[in-house]
N, C-alpha and C positions, 0 to 999 in steps of 0.2 A: 095799358100799356100798348106798346106796338109791336110791332110783327118783329121787328129788329131785334126789340131789347128781347122777346120771346127767344128767337133764335140764338142770340149771345146767352142766356141760359141756360140753355139746352145744351149749346155748345159748350158753355164753361161747366156743367155738371156731367155732360160727357167728356170732356178733358180731365174733370176730378174722378170721374171713374176709370179712366183709364189708367190715369195715373197711378189710382189706386191699384187695379188691377196688375199692371205692371211692378210697382212696388211688393206686391204680395206674391208675383211669378216669381222676383229677383230675392225675395224671402225665403222661398220655399226651396227655390235653384240655390239658394246660399246653403239654406240648412242640409241640402242631396250633397252638396259639394263637403262640408263639414263632415256628415256622415260618411261620407266615403272616402273622405283624407283620414279619417278618425281610422273607418277599417282598415286602411290600407299601413296606415302607421300601427296599427295593432298585428296585423299579418307581417309586417316588416320585422317588428320587436319578434313574434314570435318567432318566425325563421332566422332572425338574429342569435336568439337563443339555441334555438334546436340546434343549428350551425356550431356554434359553440360547444353545446354539448355534446354532440358529436366528435367535433375536435379533443373536446377532454377526454371522452371516451376511447378514442382511437391513442393518445397521448398514453393515456392510463395501460390500455392493452400493449402498447407497444413496450413500456417498462414493465410489465408484468412478464411479456415476452424475454425481454434483458434481462432480467431478474432469474426466471428460469434458464436461459441461457446460462447465465452467471454460474446459479448454483447446480446448473447440472457437471459445469466444468470442474465446479470445485469439487463436485462427488467421483468425479471421474480423476480428478487429481489424487484424491484421497484413496479411493479403489488403487491406484496404481501403486501407492508407496506402499501399502496394505500387501499388494500383489508381492512386489517387491520384497516385502519384509518377511512374508512368509515362505517366499521363495529361498532366499540365504537361511531361513531357521530351517527347512528341508534339506538344504545342501547341507547344514552343519552337520544335523541330525545325520543325515546318510555317512558323513565321513567322520564322526566318533571313533575314536580306538576301539578293537574289536570286543575287549570285556565291559565297557560302558555299552555300547552299540545291543551287544546281546543283551544286556541287563531291561534295556528300556524295552525291545523287542519281546522279549521274556515275559515284561510286566502286559505288556498288550496280549500278549498268547495267552494269559490266564483267563482268556474270556470263550478259549476253545475247551469242550465241556471232556470231565477226566474219562469218562465212558464212552466215549466215540471216537474210534479210530476213524483215520484220513489222512492225505495228501497238504503237506505245507509245503505251497509252491513260496518261489521268491526269486529274486534275480541271480545274474551268474555269481558276482561277487557276493552276493549274502549265502550264496548255497554252501560255500566254503566256511564263513563265518557263523551260522547259524548251526551247522552240523554237530558239534557239541552239545549246545542247547537242546537241541532235538533229542537227541540220547540221554543228556540226562531227564530233560521231560518223559521220555519214554523208560525209564527204570521203574517207578512206580505205575504204569501205567499195565493193564491186561494185556493181552497177545492179543485179543480182537482191537484192542480200543488204540494199540501202537500209530505213530506217529509216521509217515514216511518225508522225508524231505526232495523236491524235485525244484527243475529247474522251470522257470517261466516264462514262455518265450513272448509276453505281452509285454508291454509297458507298465513298466514297475520299480520305479527309482528306488523303494527300501520297504521294510514291511515283509509282511506275508500274506497271502490268502490262505484260508485254511479250506479246502472240498473236501465232503464226501459225497457219496451218491444221490444223496436228497436235498441238499443245501451247502452254501457258500460263506462263510462268514472273514466279510474285508478288515483286515487288520495291517493294511497298507499305509504306509507313511503318506503318501498323497488325502488319503481316505483320513487318518486320523488329523491331519491338518485343514483340510477341510471344514470338520464338524468342529473344531476347535476355535480355527476362524469365526465362524459361524454363532459362537457362544460367546467370542473374542472381543466382537469387529465393536460394538459399539461402545466398550470401556475401551478397548485400544485407540480408538479414534478420539476418544476425550483425552487421554495421554499422550496422543501422538500432534494432534489437532485441539489444544485446549481454548487457546484464542479464535479459531475459527469463525470467520464473520461471513454471516450472507446479505444477501440485500432484500 
């Protein structure tokens, strides 16, 4: 074997080894690139899904906020209608003919204890209207339990306030209607707004 031939064999083997090393390096590099690409694609998919979820959540929050605004507007409108309804009822009660008005307030005044005297406070108009009622109530009461009727200087649309030295009973028109409204509000709402739709 000649030196040239040995040299050629060594060079051929070196070239083959170099090509194998380069091929292995390319293969490793390709695997690293594929792994990096897969990792980037997975990260991109995760971030895209996260962004889509955030957009959905934001849209859901906006829908919930709009629903709340809408339902609040409906509730406000419903309350305004009920306020108007009770305001008209108060006006009608206050404007009843004297006999009917005295009968209504007389029913309320049944809450005044028969053995306790005190002052019946009412507005200026009712002082005259209710004087006969108070006189009739006093007929069956002992002297110490007599009722005195006086004008109340505060706001009092109708009805009376009964005051003693120790306590007060609110038998006013507004107080009665307020309690009535609290009691009847759900039923009235169903009657007045039977097909109320919320979103």
